[in-house]
C-alpha positions in Angstrom: -2.1 -87.6 -25.4 0.5 -88.8 -27.7 1.5 -84.8 -27.6 1.2 -84.6 -23.8 3.6 -87.0 -24.0 5.9 -85.6 -26.1 5.4 -82.3 -24.3 6.8 -84.4 -21.1 9.8 -85.9 -22.9 10.8 -82.1 -24.0 10.6 -80.7 -20.5 12.4 -83.3 -18.9 14.6 -82.7 -21.6 15.1 -79.3 -21.2 15.2 -79.7 -17.4 18.6 -81.8 -17.4 19.8 -79.4 -19.8 19.4 -76.9 -17.2 20.9 -78.9 -13.8 23.9 -79.4 -16.2 25.0 -76.2 -17.1 23.8 -75.5 -13.2 26.6 -77.7 -12.4 29.7 -75.8 -14.3 28.3 -72.6 -13.3 28.4 -72.9 -9.9 32.2 -74.1 -10.5 33.0 -71.0 -12.7 31.4 -68.2 -9.7 33.8 -69.0 -7.7 36.1 -66.8 -10.6 33.6 -64.4 -11.0 30.2 -63.0 -12.0 29.4 -65.5 -15.2 26.6 -66.2 -17.3 26.5 -69.4 -19.0 25.2 -69.8 -22.7 25.4 -72.7 -25.4 26.0 -72.9 -28.5 24.9 -75.7 -31.5 27.2 -76.0 -33.8 28.3 -78.7 -36.0 30.1 -81.0 -33.2 27.0 -81.0 -31.3 26.3 -78.5 -27.8 29.7 -76.6 -26.6 29.5 -74.8 -23.2 30.8 -71.6 -22.2 30.9 -68.2 -20.1 30.0 -64.7 -20.8 31.5 -62.4 -17.8 28.8 -60.1 -17.1 30.1 -56.5 -17.7 30.9 -55.1 -14.1 31.6 -51.8 -15.5 29.3 -48.8 -17.1 32.3 -47.5 -19.5 33.6 -50.8 -22.0 36.6 -49.6 -23.7 36.9 -52.3 -25.7 35.4 -55.6 -26.5 37.7 -58.9 -26.4 36.7 -62.3 -27.7 38.8 -65.0 -25.7 38.8 -67.9 -27.6 40.1 -71.5 -25.5 39.9 -75.3 -24.6 40.3 -75.4 -21.2 36.6 -77.9 -20.1 34.4 -75.5 -18.0 33.7 -79.1 -16.2 37.5 -80.2 -15.5 38.6 -79.6 -11.8 41.0 -76.4 -11.7 40.6 -76.0 -15.4 42.1 -72.4 -16.5 41.2 -71.2 -13.5 44.5 -68.6 -14.7 42.3 -67.6 -17.4 39.5 -66.4 -15.4 42.2 -64.8 -13.1 43.2 -62.2 -15.6 39.9 -61.5 -17.4 38.1 -60.8 -14.0 40.8 -58.1 -13.7 40.4 -56.5 -17.1 36.7 -56.4 -16.8 37.6 -54.4 -13.8 39.3 -51.9 -16.4 36.7 -51.5 -18.4 37.2 -54.1 -20.9 34.7 -56.6 -21.8 35.7 -60.3 -22.3 33.8 -63.2 -23.6 34.9 -66.1 -22.8 34.2 -68.8 -25.9 34.9 -73.1 -25.6 35.7 -74.3 -27.8 34.9 -77.8 -27.7 36.6 -81.4 -29.2 39.2 -80.6 -31.4 40.7 -83.8 -31.3 39.2 -84.1 -35.4 39.8 -82.4 -38.5 36.4 -81.6 -39.6 35.3 -80.7 -35.4 38.5 -77.8 -36.4 37.1 -76.6 -39.4 34.1 -75.7 -38.1 34.8 -74.3 -35.3 37.2 -72.1 -37.7 34.5 -71.5 -39.4 32.1 -70.2 -36.1 34.6 -68.5 -35.0 35.4 -66.1 -37.6 31.9 -65.1 -37.7 31.5 -64.4 -34.3 35.3 -62.6 -34.6 32.9 -59.8 -36.0 31.3 -58.9 -33.5 35.1 -58.1 -31.7 37.3 -55.3 -31.2 40.5 -58.2 -30.7 40.4 -62.2 -30.8 42.5 -63.5 -28.4 43.8 -67.1 -28.4 44.2 -68.5 -24.8 46.2 -71.3 -25.7 47.9 -72.8 -28.2 47.9 -75.7 -30.3 44.5 -76.3 -32.2 43.4 -73.2 -29.8 45.4 -70.7 -31.7 44.7 -73.0 -35.4 41.4 -72.3 -34.9 41.4 -68.4 -34.0 44.4 -68.3 -36.9 41.2 -68.6 -38.9 40.4 -64.7 -37.6 41.7 -62.2 -40.6 40.0 -58.8 -40.2 41.2 -57.6 -36.7 43.7 -57.6 -34.6 44.9 -61.7 -33.1 46.8 -61.6 -30.0 48.1 -65.9 -29.0 49.2 -67.0 -25.8 51.8 -69.9 -25.7 51.6 -71.5 -22.4 54.6 -74.4 -23.0 52.8 -77.5 -23.1 51.8 -76.3 -26.6 55.0 -75.9 -27.5 57.9 -77.5 -25.5 58.1 -81.4 -26.6 58.6 -84.1 -24.1 62.0 -86.8 -25.0 62.4 -88.2 -21.6 59.9 -91.1 -22.2 58.1 -92.1 -25.7 55.0 -92.2 -25.1 51.6 -90.5 -25.1 53.3 -87.2 -24.2 55.9 -87.7 -26.7 53.6 -87.6 -29.6 51.1 -85.5 -27.9 53.5 -82.8 -28.0 55.0 -82.4 -31.0 51.6 -82.6 -32.9 50.6 -79.4 -30.7 53.8 -77.7 -31.0 53.3 -78.8 -35.2 50.0 -76.7 -34.6 51.3 -73.8 -33.0 54.4 -73.6 -35.6 51.4 -73.7 -38.2 49.2 -71.0 -36.5 52.3 -68.6 -35.4 52.9 -66.5 -38.5 48.4 -65.3 -38.4 48.8 -63.8 -34.9 49.4 -59.6 -34.4 50.7 -60.0 -31.2 51.9 -62.9 -29.5 52.1 -63.3 -25.6 54.6 -66.0 -24.4 54.1 -66.4 -20.4 58.3 -66.9 -20.3 61.3 -65.1 -21.7 62.8 -68.8 -22.3 59.2 -69.2 -24.7 59.8 -66.3 -26.7 63.2 -66.5 -27.8 62.3 -69.6 -29.1 59.4 -68.6 -30.8 60.6 -65.5 -32.4 62.1 -66.6 -35.2 58.7 -68.0 -36.3 57.0 -65.2 -35.6 58.7 -62.0 -37.2 55.4 -60.0 -38.0 54.3 -60.4 -34.6 55.1 -58.2 -31.2 56.1 -60.0 -28.4 54.8 -59.3 -24.6 56.3 -61.7 -22.1 53.0 -62.0 -19.8 52.6 -64.4 -17.4 49.8 -65.4 -15.6 48.7 -63.7 -13.6 48.0 -64.4 -9.5 45.7 -62.8 -7.5 47.4 -62.0 -4.6 44.7 -61.9 -1.8 44.3 -65.5 -2.5 47.9 -67.0 -2.2 49.9 -65.2 0.6 51.5 -67.2 4.2 49.8 -68.3 6.7 51.5 -69.5 10.1 49.8 -73.2 9.3 53.3 -75.2 9.0 53.3 -77.8 11.8 51.3 -79.3 13.9 48.3 -79.4 11.9 46.5 -82.3 9.9 47.3 -82.3 6.0 44.9 -82.7 3.8 44.9 -87.0 4.4 44.4 -86.3 8.0 48.0 -87.1 9.3 49.8 -85.3 11.8 53.5 -83.8 11.7 55.4 -81.5 12.9 58.1 -82.3 10.0 59.3 -80.3 7.7 56.9 -80.5 4.5 57.8 -80.9 0.8 55.4 -79.6 -2.6 54.9 -81.4 -5.3 51.4 -80.5 -7.6 50.5 -82.3 -10.5 46.5 -83.0 -11.3 47.5 -86.2 -12.4 50.2 -88.2 -11.4 50.9 -90.4 -14.5 51.4 -86.4 -16.6 55.0 -87.6 -17.6 56.1 -84.4 -17.8 56.1 -83.8 -14.4 58.0 -86.9 -13.4 56.3 -88.0 -10.4 58.7 -90.9 -10.5 61.8 -88.5 -10.1 60.1 -86.8 -7.6 60.1 -90.0 -5.5 63.2 -90.7 -6.1 64.7 -87.3 -4.5 62.0 -88.0 -1.3 63.9 -91.0 -1.0 67.4 -89.7 -0.5 66.1 -87.1 1.5 64.9 -89.3 4.1 68.1 -90.9 3.9 69.8 -87.6 5.4 66.8 -86.2 7.2 63.7 -86.6 9.6 60.7 -85.9 8.9 60.2 -84.8 5.9 57.1 -85.6 4.7 55.8 -85.3 0.8 53.0 -83.3 0.4 51.5 -83.8 -3.5 49.0 -81.7 -4.6 46.8 -84.0 -7.3 42.5 -83.5 -7.2 43.1 -81.2 -4.9 40.4 -78.8 -5.7 42.0 -74.9 -7.0 39.9 -73.1 -4.0 42.0 -76.0 -1.2 45.1 -74.9 -2.6 46.4 -71.7 -0.9 45.7 -73.0 2.0 47.4 -76.4 1.3 50.7 -74.6 -0.1 50.8 -72.6 2.7 51.1 -75.5 4.7 54.2 -76.6 3.3 58.2 -75.6 3.8 59.4 -75.6 -0.1 57.8 -76.9 -3.8 60.1 -79.8 -5.0 59.5 -79.8 -9.4 60.7 -82.1 -11.0 58.8 -81.6 -15.0 60.8 -82.0 -18.2 59.6 -79.0 -19.3 57.1 -75.9 -18.5 56.0 -72.4 -19.4 55.9 -70.5 -16.3 54.7 -73.1 -13.4 51.9 -71.9 -11.4 52.3 -74.2 -8.9 56.0 -72.6 -8.5 54.7 -68.9 -8.7 51.9 -70.1 -6.2 54.7 -71.5 -3.8 56.3 -68.2 -3.7 53.2 -66.4 -3.0 53.2 -67.9 0.0 56.5 -67.5 0.3 58.0 -71.5 -0.1 60.9 -71.2 -1.7 61.4 -74.3 -5.1 64.3 -76.9 -5.7 63.8 -77.6 -9.6 64.7 -78.8 -12.7 65.8 -76.2 -15.3 62.1 -74.9 -17.4 61.0 -71.4 -17.4 63.1 -68.4 -16.1 63.2 -70.0 -12.7 67.3 -69.8 -13.0 66.6 -65.6 -13.0 65.3 -66.0 -9.8 67.8 -68.7 -8.5 70.5 -66.7 -9.3 69.3 -63.7 -6.9 68.0 -65.9 -4.3 70.0 -68.3 -1.9 66.8 -70.6 -1.0 65.9 -71.4 -4.7 67.7 -73.9 -6.6 67.9 -74.5 -10.1 69.4 -78.1 -10.9 69.6 -80.4 -13.5 67.2 -83.4 -14.0 69.3 -85.7 -11.5 68.2 -87.1 -8.5 71.3 -87.3 -6.0 71.3 -82.7 -7.3 68.2 -82.4 -6.5 68.2 -84.3 -3.2 71.0 -82.1 -2.3 69.9 -78.7 -2.5 66.1 -79.5 -1.2 68.2 -81.3 1.9 70.2 -77.4 1.6 67.2 -75.5 1.6 65.3 -77.6 4.3 68.3 -76.7 6.6 68.4 -72.7 6.2 66.0 -70.4 8.2 62.6 -69.3 6.2 63.5 -66.8 3.4 62.2 -63.3 3.9 60.9 -62.6 1.5 60.0 -64.4 -2.1 57.0 -62.9 -2.9 58.7 -60.3 -4.4 59.1 -62.3 -7.4 55.8 -62.5 -8.3 54.5 -58.9 -7.7 54.6 -57.9 -10.8 52.7 -61.3 -11.9 50.1 -59.9 -10.2 46.6 -59.7 -11.6 46.2 -56.0 -11.4 49.6 -55.2 -13.0 49.4 -57.8 -15.5 45.9 -56.7 -16.7 47.3 -53.2 -16.8 50.0 -54.4 -19.5 47.0 -56.7 -21.3 45.3 -53.8 -22.0 48.2 -51.7 -22.8 49.1 -54.5 -26.0 44.8 -54.5 -26.9 45.7 -50.9 -27.1 48.1 -50.3 -29.5 47.4 -53.0 -31.0 44.1 -51.0 -32.1 46.3 -48.6 -33.3 47.5 -49.8 -35.8 
């Protein structure tokens, strides 16, 4: 009888585990066909995803390490988009979720695991700096690539709080890891200029996170449509994107000040803050707006601006990333100082302008196919070293 009870408890435990993995798999399927596996490591159960090969001819095997929690809303969605593009080109990509890296012991254990797992692959590519880069730097017997995305290098200076200390700690770990990588792919030219002195040995390829242009495109739904909160409106809509409004780097408080000033000059302007919106809902949410406002203190290459441009929305932004290069070419796109009055003035001017003709041209070079081809070319060049 005791044996039967133990067997029953074991079956129930396994069933709960499979149900948990099934929930994560359902989320990941939004980004392509995947299979789920679990790795029993020193930190406990870790969950990852491995893509099923879509082509019969595999040109290389690449391991991607990352720390984007598969169970979190929209976490690392840009990574899955690029992985799908690589698989379409015949690259076998395996994604390794590194799990909790908040303790030195977990980092040491993860470094040992990745160094061993890397032996199965031609190239290992860290999808983020900080602790993810520090773990992946343990691989020394094959080419390694590091993507620096911005929040793993830029520091937050506006307020003294969690973001102030966290960004400095992340930058320190990224800096320690930089000399150990064969190639580095910063998402912006501004990042490249900042990183280059710390990695003289590395090849650099500026490669913004790719975007699926088939999902992000203009839609004729801007006015007379209920927004996500059920409110009907025919006025102009300003988009603000942050997974958490409390994120000090995004500076939602500055956004509110700007909107208060705009509403003093223009009637009917509504703020649509995309917080807690799933990635599947975002294309329509974005396309229903007229302009995007970015008040961030720092960015790598803001995906929200990229997606807005693909939907033909102009931007008004603080001076982050490479956005000033676009603003210099397009009158409907503005880069301003971190000043509420200046941001509000430019936002009012853009809202009063006729809709721009074709802003997608600025992000077409970041489409998933073009970006994937550039990354494959980099991989191939590294294998010839």
